[in-house]
C-alpha positions as CSV (number, residue, x, y, z in Angstrom):
1,M,22.4,24.5,-40.5
2,T,21.6,21.0,-39.5
3,D,23.8,19.1,-37.0
4,D,24.1,15.4,-36.5
5,A,21.7,15.4,-33.5
6,D,19.1,17.2,-35.6
7,L,19.5,14.7,-38.4
8,R,19.2,11.7,-36.1
9,H,16.1,13.2,-34.5
10,R,14.5,13.7,-37.9
11,I,15.3,10.2,-38.9
12,T,13.7,8.9,-35.7
13,E,10.6,11.0,-36.4
14,L,10.3,9.7,-40.0
15,V,10.8,6.0,-39.0
16,D,8.2,6.4,-36.2
17,E,5.7,7.9,-38.7
18,E,6.5,5.1,-41.2
19,H,5.9,2.4,-38.5
20,R,2.7,4.0,-37.3
21,L,1.3,4.1,-40.8
22,E,2.3,0.5,-41.5
23,R,1.0,-0.8,-38.2
24,S,-2.3,1.0,-38.5
25,H,-3.0,-0.9,-41.7
26,I,-2.0,-4.5,-40.9
27,G,-4.3,-6.7,-42.9
28,K,-5.9,-3.8,-44.9
29,P,-4.6,-1.8,-47.8
30,L,-3.2,1.7,-47.6
31,S,-5.1,4.5,-49.4
32,D,-3.4,6.2,-52.3
33,D,-2.5,9.2,-50.1
34,E,-1.0,6.9,-47.5
35,K,1.1,5.0,-50.1
36,A,2.3,8.4,-51.4
37,R,3.2,9.5,-47.9
38,L,5.1,6.3,-47.3
39,D,7.0,6.9,-50.5
40,R,7.8,10.5,-49.4
41,I,9.0,9.2,-46.0
42,G,11.3,6.8,-47.8
43,V,12.8,9.5,-49.9
44,D,13.2,11.8,-46.9
45,L,14.9,9.1,-45.0
46,D,17.3,8.4,-47.8
47,R,18.2,12.1,-48.0
48,C,18.7,12.4,-44.2
49,W,20.9,9.3,-44.2
50,D,22.9,10.6,-47.2
51,L,23.5,13.9,-45.5
52,L,24.6,12.2,-42.3
53,R,27.0,10.0,-44.2
54,Q,28.4,13.1,-46.0
55,R,28.9,14.8,-42.7
56,D,30.7,11.7,-41.3
57,A,32.9,11.5,-44.4
58,R,33.8,15.2,-44.3
59,R,34.7,14.9,-40.6
60,A,36.8,11.8,-41.2
61,A,38.7,13.7,-44.0
62,G,39.4,16.6,-41.7
63,Q,36.9,18.8,-43.5
64,D,34.0,20.9,-42.1
65,P,30.9,18.7,-41.8
66,D,28.7,21.8,-41.9
67,E,29.7,22.2,-45.6
68,A,27.8,19.0,-46.4
69,R,24.5,19.8,-48.3
70,T,21.3,17.9,-48.7
71,R,21.2,16.5,-52.2
72,D,18.3,16.4,-54.5
73,A,16.0,13.4,-54.2
74,S,16.7,12.4,-57.8
75,V,20.4,12.1,-57.0
76,V,20.0,10.2,-53.7
77,E,17.4,7.9,-55.1
78,N,19.6,7.0,-58.1
79,Y,22.2,5.5,-55.8
80,R,20.2,2.3,-55.6
81,Q,20.3,1.7,-59.3
Protein backbone atom coordinates (compact mmCIF):
# COMPACT_ATOMS: atom_id res chain seq x y z
CA MET A 1 0.00 0.00 0.00
CA THR A 2 1.16 3.50 -0.82
CA ASP A 3 -0.11 6.47 1.13
CA ASP A 4 -0.11 10.13 0.14
CA ALA A 5 3.08 10.89 2.07
CA ASP A 6 4.90 8.04 0.30
CA LEU A 7 3.71 9.33 -3.08
CA ARG A 8 4.77 12.90 -2.33
CA HIS A 9 8.16 11.66 -1.14
CA ARG A 10 8.63 9.63 -4.34
CA ILE A 11 7.60 12.63 -6.46
CA THR A 12 10.17 14.77 -4.66
CA GLU A 13 12.88 12.16 -5.23
CA LEU A 14 12.08 11.94 -8.95
CA VAL A 15 11.98 15.72 -9.40
CA ASP A 16 15.30 16.06 -7.56
CA GLU A 17 16.88 13.41 -9.78
CA GLU A 18 15.47 15.07 -12.90
CA HIS A 19 16.89 18.45 -11.85
CA ARG A 20 20.30 16.99 -10.96
CA LEU A 21 20.52 15.31 -14.34
CA GLU A 22 19.50 18.45 -16.20
CA ARG A 23 21.80 20.74 -14.18
CA SER A 24 24.79 18.47 -14.65
CA HIS A 25 24.51 18.92 -18.43
CA ILE A 26 23.94 22.62 -18.85
CA GLY A 27 25.53 23.52 -22.17
CA LYS A 28 26.32 19.94 -23.16
CA PRO A 29 24.12 17.17 -24.52
CA LEU A 30 22.82 14.25 -22.51
CA SER A 31 23.95 10.76 -23.39
CA ASP A 32 21.40 8.34 -24.82
CA ASP A 33 21.21 6.59 -21.44
CA GLU A 34 20.60 9.89 -19.68
CA LYS A 35 17.90 10.87 -22.16
CA ALA A 36 16.24 7.49 -21.60
CA ARG A 37 16.44 8.00 -17.83
CA LEU A 38 14.83 11.44 -18.14
CA ASP A 39 12.04 9.88 -20.17
CA ARG A 40 11.52 7.18 -17.52
CA ILE A 41 11.50 9.81 -14.78
CA GLY A 42 8.81 11.72 -16.67
CA VAL A 43 6.64 8.62 -16.98
CA ASP A 44 7.17 7.70 -13.33
CA LEU A 45 6.21 11.23 -12.29
CA ASP A 46 3.05 11.10 -14.40
CA ARG A 47 2.08 7.78 -12.83
CA CYS A 48 2.71 9.06 -9.29
CA TRP A 49 0.68 12.22 -9.89
CA ASP A 50 -2.10 10.17 -11.45
CA LEU A 51 -2.26 7.88 -8.42
CA LEU A 52 -2.26 10.85 -6.05
CA ARG A 53 -5.13 12.45 -8.01
CA GLN A 54 -7.03 9.15 -7.93
CA ARG A 55 -6.59 8.98 -4.17
CA ASP A 56 -7.79 12.57 -3.76
CA ALA A 57 -10.83 11.93 -5.98
CA ARG A 58 -11.76 8.76 -4.11
CA ARG A 59 -11.43 10.56 -0.78
CA ALA A 60 -13.59 13.46 -2.03
CA ALA A 61 -16.23 10.97 -3.19
CA GLY A 62 -16.31 9.27 0.22
CA GLN A 63 -14.51 6.19 -1.09
CA ASP A 64 -11.42 4.44 0.22
CA PRO A 65 -8.29 6.08 -1.27
CA ASP A 66 -6.36 2.86 -0.66
CA GLU A 67 -8.39 1.22 -3.43
CA ALA A 68 -6.75 3.52 -6.02
CA ARG A 69 -4.27 1.66 -8.21
CA THR A 70 -1.23 2.68 -10.19
CA ARG A 71 -2.23 2.70 -13.83
CA ASP A 72 -0.11 1.37 -16.65
CA ALA A 73 2.19 3.93 -18.25
CA SER A 74 0.43 3.52 -21.59
CA VAL A 75 -2.83 4.67 -19.99
CA VAL A 76 -1.38 7.61 -18.11
CA GLU A 77 0.77 8.81 -20.98
CA ASN A 78 -2.20 8.82 -23.37
CA TYR A 79 -4.00 11.41 -21.24
CA ARG A 80 -1.89 14.09 -22.90
CA GLN A 81 -3.17 13.31 -26.37
